[in-house]
VEXTOR-426890 format. One record per residue (C-alpha): residue number from 0; residue in one letter; x negated, y negated, z negated. Coordinates in nm, 2 decimals, m for minus. Each point is the difference from the previous one (the first is absolute). Example, Ala and Ser with C-alpha at 12.3 -4.5 7.8 and 13.67 -1.06 7.14 Angstrom:
<r><k>0</k><r>a</r><px>m1.23</px><py>0.45</py><pz>m0.78</pz></r>
<r><k>1</k><r>s</r><px>m0.14</px><py>m0.34</py><pz>0.07</pz></r>
! end
This chain:
<r><k>0</k><r>m</r><px>0.59</px><py>0.64</py><pz>1.17</pz></r>
<r><k>1</k><r>h</r><px>0.28</px><py>m0.17</py><pz>m0.20</pz></r>
<r><k>2</k><r>c</r><px>m0.06</px><py>m0.11</py><pz>m0.36</pz></r>
<r><k>3</k><r>s</r><px>0.26</px><py>m0.14</py><pz>m0.24</pz></r>
<r><k>4</k><r>v</r><px>m0.04</px><py>m0.12</py><pz>m0.35</pz></r>
<r><k>5</k><r>g</r><px>0.23</px><py>0.04</py><pz>m0.29</pz></r>
<r><k>6</k><r>g</r><px>0.02</px><py>0.06</py><pz>m0.38</pz></r>
<r><k>7</k><r>g</r><px>0.10</px><py>0.28</py><pz>m0.22</pz></r>
<r><k>8</k><r>f</r><px>m0.14</px><py>0.33</py><pz>m0.13</pz></r>
<r><k>9</k><r>l</r><px>m0.04</px><py>0.32</py><pz>0.20</pz></r>
<r><k>10</k><r>d</r><px>0.18</px><py>0.20</py><pz>m0.28</pz></r>
<r><k>11</k><r>d</r><px>0.31</px><py>m0.21</py><pz>0.08</pz></r>
<r><k>12</k><r>h</r><px>0.03</px><py>0.14</py><pz>0.35</pz></r>
<r><k>13</k><r>l</r><px>0.19</px><py>0.32</py><pz>0.08</pz></r>
<r><k>14</k><r>y</r><px>m0.26</px><py>0.27</py><pz>0.06</pz></r>
<r><k>15</k><r>r</r><px>0.04</px><py>0.30</py><pz>0.22</pz></r>
<r><k>16</k><r>g</r><px>m0.30</px><py>0.21</py><pz>0.09</pz></r>
<r><k>17</k><r>k</r><px>m0.32</px><py>0.15</py><pz>m0.14</pz></r>
<r><k>18</k><r>y</r><px>m0.22</px><py>m0.10</py><pz>m0.29</pz></r>
<r><k>19</k><r>g</r><px>m0.38</px><py>m0.03</py><pz>0.00</pz></r>
<r><k>20</k><r>v</r><px>m0.25</px><py>0.03</py><pz>m0.29</pz></r>
<r><k>21</k><r>f</r><px>m0.36</px><py>m0.08</py><pz>0.04</pz></r>
<r><k>22</k><r>i</r><px>m0.28</px><py>0.21</py><pz>m0.14</pz></r>
<r><k>23</k><r>r</r><px>m0.27</px><py>m0.25</py><pz>m0.11</pz></r>
<r><k>24</k><r>s</r><px>m0.37</px><py>0.03</py><pz>m0.06</pz></r>
<r><k>25</k><r>p</r><px>m0.09</px><py>0.02</py><pz>m0.37</pz></r>
<r><k>26</k><r>y</r><px>m0.35</px><py>m0.12</py><pz>0.09</pz></r>
<r><k>27</k><r>p</r><px>m0.14</px><py>m0.34</py><pz>0.10</pz></r>
<r><k>28</k><r>h</r><px>m0.22</px><py>0.15</py><pz>0.28</pz></r>
<r><k>29</k><r>a</r><px>0.01</px><py>0.35</py><pz>0.12</pz></r>
<r><k>30</k><r>r</r><px>m0.03</px><py>0.21</py><pz>0.31</pz></r>
<r><k>31</k><r>i</r><px>0.32</px><py>0.20</py><pz>0.07</pz></r>
<r><k>32</k><r>l</r><px>m0.12</px><py>0.36</py><pz>0.06</pz></r>
<r><k>33</k><r>s</r><px>0.34</px><py>0.16</py><pz>0.05</pz></r>
<r><k>34</k><r>i</r><px>0.37</px><py>m0.04</py><pz>m0.05</pz></r>
<r><k>35</k><r>d</r><px>0.19</px><py>0.32</py><pz>m0.05</pz></r>
<r><k>36</k><r>a</r><px>0.37</px><py>m0.07</py><pz>0.05</pz></r>
<r><k>37</k><r>s</r><px>0.10</px><py>0.36</py><pz>0.07</pz></r>
<r><k>38</k><r>k</r><px>0.20</px><py>0.05</py><pz>m0.32</pz></r>
<r><k>39</k><r>a</r><px>0.20</px><py>m0.32</py><pz>0.05</pz></r>
<r><k>40</k><r>v</r><px>0.06</px><py>0.08</py><pz>0.37</pz></r>
<r><k>41</k><r>s</r><px>0.12</px><py>0.35</py><pz>m0.09</pz></r>
<r><k>42</k><r>e</r><px>0.25</px><py>m0.16</py><pz>m0.24</pz></r>
<r><k>43</k><r>g</r><px>0.15</px><py>m0.21</py><pz>0.29</pz></r>
<r><k>44</k><r>s</r><px>m0.20</px><py>m0.32</py><pz>m0.02</pz></r>
<r><k>45</k><r>l</r><px>m0.15</px><py>m0.20</py><pz>0.28</pz></r>
<r><k>46</k><r>v</r><px>m0.35</px><py>m0.11</py><pz>m0.10</pz></r>
<r><k>47</k><r>l</r><px>m0.19</px><py>m0.27</py><pz>0.19</pz></r>
<r><k>48</k><r>t</r><px>m0.37</px><py>m0.09</py><pz>m0.03</pz></r>
<r><k>49</k><r>g</r><px>m0.20</px><py>m0.28</py><pz>0.15</pz></r>
<r><k>50</k><r>r</r><px>m0.08</px><py>0.22</py><pz>0.30</pz></r>
<r><k>51</k><r>d</r><px>0.37</px><py>m0.01</py><pz>0.09</pz></r>
<r><k>52</k><r>f</r><px>m0.02</px><py>m0.37</py><pz>0.07</pz></r>
<r><k>53</k><r>t</r><px>m0.14</px><py>m0.19</py><pz>0.29</pz></r>
<r><k>54</k><r>a</r><px>m0.27</px><py>m0.25</py><pz>m0.09</pz></r>
<r><k>55</k><r>s</r><px>0.00</px><py>m0.35</py><pz>0.15</pz></r>
<r><k>56</k><r>t</r><px>m0.34</px><py>m0.16</py><pz>0.02</pz></r>
<r><k>57</k><r>v</r><px>m0.02</px><py>m0.36</py><pz>m0.11</pz></r>
<r><k>58</k><r>s</r><px>m0.25</px><py>m0.27</py><pz>0.11</pz></r>
<r><k>59</k><r>s</r><px>m0.25</px><py>m0.14</py><pz>m0.24</pz></r>
<r><k>60</k><r>t</r><px>0.21</px><py>m0.33</py><pz>m0.02</pz></r>
<r><k>61</k><r>e</r><px>0.30</px><py>0.20</py><pz>m0.12</pz></r>
<r><k>62</k><r>r</r><px>m0.19</px><py>0.20</py><pz>m0.27</pz></r>
<r><k>63</k><r>e</r><px>0.07</px><py>m0.15</py><pz>m0.34</pz></r>
<r><k>64</k><r>g</r><px>m0.08</px><py>0.26</py><pz>m0.26</pz></r>
<r><k>65</k><r>a</r><px>0.03</px><py>0.29</py><pz>0.25</pz></r>
<r><k>66</k><r>g</r><px>m0.21</px><py>0.22</py><pz>0.21</pz></r>
<r><k>67</k><r>l</r><px>0.03</px><py>0.06</py><pz>0.37</pz></r>
<r><k>68</k><r>e</r><px>0.31</px><py>0.21</py><pz>m0.02</pz></r>
<r><k>69</k><r>m</r><px>0.32</px><py>m0.09</py><pz>m0.18</pz></r>
<r><k>70</k><r>l</r><px>0.17</px><py>0.32</py><pz>m0.12</pz></r>
<r><k>71</k><r>p</r><px>0.28</px><py>0.04</py><pz>m0.26</pz></r>
<r><k>72</k><r>i</r><px>m0.16</px><py>0.32</py><pz>m0.14</pz></r>
<r><k>73</k><r>a</r><px>m0.37</px><py>0.07</py><pz>m0.05</pz></r>
<r><k>74</k><r>v</r><px>m0.19</px><py>0.21</py><pz>0.25</pz></r>
<r><k>75</k><r>g</r><px>m0.32</px><py>0.17</py><pz>m0.10</pz></r>
<r><k>76</k><r>k</r><px>m0.05</px><py>m0.19</py><pz>m0.32</pz></r>
<r><k>77</k><r>a</r><px>0.18</px><py>m0.20</py><pz>m0.27</pz></r>
<r><k>78</k><r>r</r><px>m0.14</px><py>m0.35</py><pz>m0.03</pz></r>
<r><k>79</k><r>y</r><px>0.18</px><py>m0.10</py><pz>m0.32</pz></r>
<r><k>80</k><r>q</r><px>0.18</px><py>0.16</py><pz>m0.29</pz></r>
<r><k>81</k><r>g</r><px>0.36</px><py>0.04</py><pz>0.08</pz></r>
<r><k>82</k><r>e</r><px>m0.05</px><py>0.00</py><pz>0.38</pz></r>
<r><k>83</k><r>p</r><px>0.27</px><py>0.23</py><pz>0.16</pz></r>
<r><k>84</k><r>v</r><px>m0.15</px><py>0.32</py><pz>0.14</pz></r>
<r><k>85</k><r>a</r><px>0.32</px><py>0.18</py><pz>0.10</pz></r>
<r><k>86</k><r>l</r><px>0.37</px><py>m0.06</py><pz>0.02</pz></r>
<r><k>87</k><r>v</r><px>0.26</px><py>0.26</py><pz>m0.10</pz></r>
<r><k>88</k><r>i</r><px>0.35</px><py>m0.04</py><pz>0.16</pz></r>
<r><k>89</k><r>a</r><px>0.31</px><py>0.18</py><pz>m0.14</pz></r>
<r><k>90</k><r>d</r><px>0.38</px><py>m0.04</py><pz>m0.01</pz></r>
<r><k>91</k><r>d</r><px>0.01</px><py>m0.12</py><pz>m0.36</pz></r>
<r><k>92</k><r>l</r><px>m0.23</px><py>m0.23</py><pz>m0.19</pz></r>
<r><k>93</k><r>y</r><px>m0.04</px><py>0.24</py><pz>m0.30</pz></r>
<r><k>94</k><r>r</r><px>m0.07</px><py>0.29</py><pz>0.24</pz></r>
<r><k>95</k><r>a</r><px>m0.27</px><py>m0.20</py><pz>0.18</pz></r>
<r><k>96</k><r>v</r><px>m0.16</px><py>m0.08</py><pz>m0.34</pz></r>
<r><k>97</k><r>d</r><px>0.00</px><py>0.37</py><pz>m0.09</pz></r>
<r><k>98</k><r>l</r><px>m0.14</px><py>0.11</py><pz>0.34</pz></r>
<r><k>99</k><r>a</r><px>m0.27</px><py>m0.27</py><pz>m0.02</pz></r>
<r><k>100</k><r>e</r><px>m0.14</px><py>0.18</py><pz>m0.31</pz></r>
<r><k>101</k><r>l</r><px>m0.06</px><py>0.31</py><pz>0.22</pz></r>
<r><k>102</k><r>i</r><px>m0.25</px><py>m0.18</py><pz>0.22</pz></r>
<r><k>103</k><r>d</r><px>m0.36</px><py>0.10</py><pz>m0.07</pz></r>
<r><k>104</k><r>v</r><px>m0.26</px><py>m0.27</py><pz>0.10</pz></r>
<r><k>105</k><r>q</r><px>m0.37</px><py>0.08</py><pz>m0.03</pz></r>
<r><k>106</k><r>y</r><px>m0.24</px><py>m0.29</py><pz>m0.03</pz></r>
<r><k>107</k><r>e</r><px>m0.37</px><py>m0.06</py><pz>0.00</pz></r>
<r><k>108</k><r>l</r><px>m0.07</px><py>m0.29</py><pz>m0.24</pz></r>
<r><k>109</k><r>l</r><px>m0.20</px><py>m0.29</py><pz>0.15</pz></r>
<r><k>110</k><r>k</r><px>m0.18</px><py>m0.28</py><pz>m0.18</pz></r>
<r><k>111</k><r>p</r><px>0.27</px><py>m0.26</py><pz>m0.07</pz></r>
<r><k>112</k><r>v</r><px>m0.05</px><py>m0.36</py><pz>0.11</pz></r>
<r><k>113</k><r>r</r><px>0.10</px><py>m0.18</py><pz>m0.33</pz></r>
<r><k>114</k><r>n</r><px>m0.08</px><py>m0.36</py><pz>0.08</pz></r>
<r><k>115</k><r>i</r><px>m0.14</px><py>m0.25</py><pz>0.25</pz></r>
<r><k>116</k><r>d</r><px>m0.36</px><py>0.08</py><pz>m0.11</pz></r>
<r><k>117</k><r>d</r><px>0.05</px><py>0.37</py><pz>0.07</pz></r>
<r><k>118</k><r>a</r><px>0.16</px><py>m0.08</py><pz>0.33</pz></r>
<r><k>119</k><r>l</r><px>m0.28</px><py>m0.23</py><pz>0.12</pz></r>
<r><k>120</k><r>r</r><px>m0.26</px><py>0.26</py><pz>m0.08</pz></r>
<r><k>121</k><r>n</r><px>0.16</px><py>0.23</py><pz>0.27</pz></r>
<r><k>122</k><r>e</r><px>m0.12</px><py>0.31</py><pz>m0.19</pz></r>
<r><k>123</k><r>s</r><px>0.35</px><py>0.14</py><pz>0.02</pz></r>
<r><k>124</k><r>l</r><px>0.21</px><py>m0.10</py><pz>0.30</pz></r>
<r><k>125</k><r>v</r><px>0.37</px><py>m0.04</py><pz>m0.03</pz></r>
<r><k>126</k><r>f</r><px>0.03</px><py>m0.06</py><pz>0.38</pz></r>
<r><k>127</k><r>e</r><px>m0.26</px><py>0.24</py><pz>0.14</pz></r>
<r><k>128</k><r>e</r><px>0.12</px><py>m0.08</py><pz>0.36</pz></r>
<r><k>129</k><r>l</r><px>m0.12</px><py>m0.36</py><pz>m0.05</pz></r>
<r><k>130</k><r>g</r><px>m0.34</px><py>0.10</py><pz>m0.14</pz></r>
<r><k>131</k><r>t</r><px>0.04</px><py>m0.25</py><pz>m0.28</pz></r>
<r><k>132</k><r>n</r><px>0.24</px><py>m0.11</py><pz>m0.27</pz></r>
<r><k>133</k><r>i</r><px>0.02</px><py>m0.35</py><pz>0.14</pz></r>
<r><k>134</k><r>v</r><px>0.33</px><py>0.01</py><pz>0.19</pz></r>
<r><k>135</k><r>q</r><px>m0.01</px><py>m0.36</py><pz>0.11</pz></r>
<r><k>136</k><r>s</r><px>m0.25</px><py>m0.28</py><pz>m0.03</pz></r>
<r><k>137</k><r>q</r><px>0.07</px><py>m0.36</py><pz>0.08</pz></r>
<r><k>138</k><r>v</r><px>m0.19</px><py>m0.33</py><pz>m0.03</pz></r>
<r><k>139</k><r>i</r><px>0.20</px><py>m0.32</py><pz>m0.05</pz></r>
<r><k>140</k><r>e</r><px>m0.19</px><py>m0.33</py><pz>0.02</pz></r>
<r><k>141</k><r>y</r><px>0.13</px><py>m0.34</py><pz>m0.09</pz></r>
<r><k>142</k><r>g</r><px>m0.21</px><py>m0.31</py><pz>0.05</pz></r>
<r><k>143</k><r>q</r><px>m0.38</px><py>m0.03</py><pz>m0.03</pz></r>
<r><k>144</k><r>m</r><px>m0.22</px><py>0.12</py><pz>m0.28</pz></r>
<r><k>145</k><r>p</r><px>m0.20</px><py>m0.28</py><pz>m0.16</pz></r>
<r><k>146</k><r>n</r><px>m0.37</px><py>m0.01</py><pz>0.10</pz></r>
<r><k>147</k><r>g</r><px>m0.27</px><py>0.03</py><pz>m0.26</pz></r>
<r><k>148</k><r>p</r><px>m0.11</px><py>0.24</py><pz>m0.27</pz></r>
<r><k>149</k><r>r</r><px>0.34</px><py>0.10</py><pz>m0.13</pz></r>
<r><k>150</k><r>e</r><px>0.10</px><py>0.35</py><pz>m0.09</pz></r>
<r><k>151</k><r>l</r><px>0.32</px><py>0.16</py><pz>m0.11</pz></r>
<r><k>152</k><r>e</r><px>0.01</px><py>0.35</py><pz>m0.14</pz></r>
<r><k>153</k><r>l</r><px>0.33</px><py>0.17</py><pz>m0.05</pz></r>
<r><k>154</k><r>n</r><px>0.11</px><py>0.34</py><pz>m0.14</pz></r>
<r><k>155</k><r>l</r><px>0.36</px><py>0.04</py><pz>0.10</pz></r>
<r><k>156</k><r>y</r><px>0.23</px><py>0.27</py><pz>m0.12</pz></r>
<r><k>157</k><r>w</r><px>0.34</px><py>0.10</py><pz>0.16</pz></r>
<r><k>158</k><r>s</r><px>0.19</px><py>0.25</py><pz>m0.20</pz></r>
<r><k>159</k><r>r</r><px>0.22</px><py>0.26</py><pz>0.16</pz></r>
<r><k>160</k><r>s</r><px>0.33</px><py>m0.15</py><pz>0.10</pz></r>
<r><k>161</k><r>f</r><px>0.32</px><py>0.14</py><pz>0.15</pz></r>
<r><k>162</k><r>g</r><px>0.36</px><py>m0.09</py><pz>0.03</pz></r>
<r><k>163</k><r>n</r><px>0.25</px><py>0.11</py><pz>m0.26</pz></r>
<r><k>164</k><r>p</r><px>0.34</px><py>0.08</py><pz>0.17</pz></r>
<r><k>165</k><r>i</r><px>0.32</px><py>m0.07</py><pz>m0.20</pz></r>
<r><k>166</k><r>e</r><px>0.10</px><py>0.36</py><pz>0.09</pz></r>
<r><k>167</k><r>t</r><px>m0.20</px><py>0.30</py><pz>0.11</pz></r>
<r><k>168</k><r>f</r><px>m0.04</px><py>0.03</py><pz>0.37</pz></r>
<r><k>169</k><r>a</r><px>0.28</px><py>0.17</py><pz>0.19</pz></r>
<r><k>170</k><r>a</r><px>0.12</px><py>0.02</py><pz>0.35</pz></r>
<r><k>171</k><r>i</r><px>0.32</px><py>0.13</py><pz>0.16</pz></r>
<r><k>172</k><r>v</r><px>m0.03</px><py>0.10</py><pz>0.37</pz></r>
<r><k>173</k><r>y</r><px>0.30</px><py>0.07</py><pz>0.22</pz></r>
<r><k>174</k><r>p</r><px>m0.03</px><py>0.13</py><pz>0.35</pz></r>
<r><k>175</k><r>e</r><px>0.19</px><py>m0.22</py><pz>0.25</pz></r>
<r><k>176</k><r>g</r><px>0.00</px><py>0.06</py><pz>0.37</pz></r>
<r><k>177</k><r>n</r><px>m0.35</px><py>0.01</py><pz>0.12</pz></r>
<r><k>178</k><r>g</r><px>m0.14</px><py>m0.16</py><pz>m0.31</pz></r>
<r><k>179</k><r>v</r><px>0.04</px><py>m0.03</py><pz>m0.38</pz></r>
<r><k>180</k><r>t</r><px>0.12</px><py>m0.25</py><pz>m0.24</pz></r>
<r><k>181</k><r>i</r><px>m0.23</px><py>m0.05</py><pz>m0.30</pz></r>
<r><k>182</k><r>m</r><px>0.12</px><py>m0.15</py><pz>m0.32</pz></r>
<r><k>183</k><r>s</r><px>m0.29</px><py>m0.06</py><pz>m0.23</pz></r>
<r><k>184</k><r>n</r><px>m0.11</px><py>m0.23</py><pz>m0.29</pz></r>
<r><k>185</k><r>l</r><px>m0.33</px><py>m0.06</py><pz>0.18</pz></r>
<r><k>186</k><r>q</r><px>m0.03</px><py>m0.37</py><pz>0.07</pz></r>
<r><k>187</k><r>g</r><px>m0.24</px><py>0.04</py><pz>0.29</pz></r>
<r><k>188</k><r>g</r><px>0.21</px><py>0.13</py><pz>0.29</pz></r>
<r><k>189</k><r>k</r><px>m0.29</px><py>0.05</py><pz>0.23</pz></r>
<r><k>190</k><r>s</r><px>m0.15</px><py>0.25</py><pz>m0.24</pz></r>
<r><k>191</k><r>i</r><px>0.28</px><py>0.25</py><pz>0.05</pz></r>
<r><k>192</k><r>v</r><px>0.02</px><py>m0.01</py><pz>0.38</pz></r>
<r><k>193</k><r>a</r><px>m0.09</px><py>0.34</py><pz>0.13</pz></r>
! end
């Protein structure tokens, strides 16, 4: 694998190829019952779902906010509002947007996990394959605790956090020889290696 770093915006690059538009879950936690793409396909679109991608299993030390599989599109259920559930590919961006509106996704709503207290109760599992909502647990100890009748009680709160990109996510992929060149605004190169 060869990686190079540079600056600029993807819209500044000459683009030749197909356009993709994601269909995203409108629900924070829902089982995907079916995805009917027949209308979009009959209009000439290619539609991909999570089942079209190969999953790569990650070890527990690599899991940071993720389950056992790392997939770009949900399979079986949506774990957060806005999670991609399908990808519509067409020759023109506006055509892809129009064809995406023809995709019919049926959901079974599941109890959402709204905060850390909901997550720790494990009443509704975001990552069913783990059997718990605790994705990673780690103990870090520094020094010795003082002896004697001392007690410390803490109630800590960590709000939801996420990165805010300076532009929406985009990638341009060009076939070259036996591989591809990927231009992306993702700053973690390892995350886009197939």
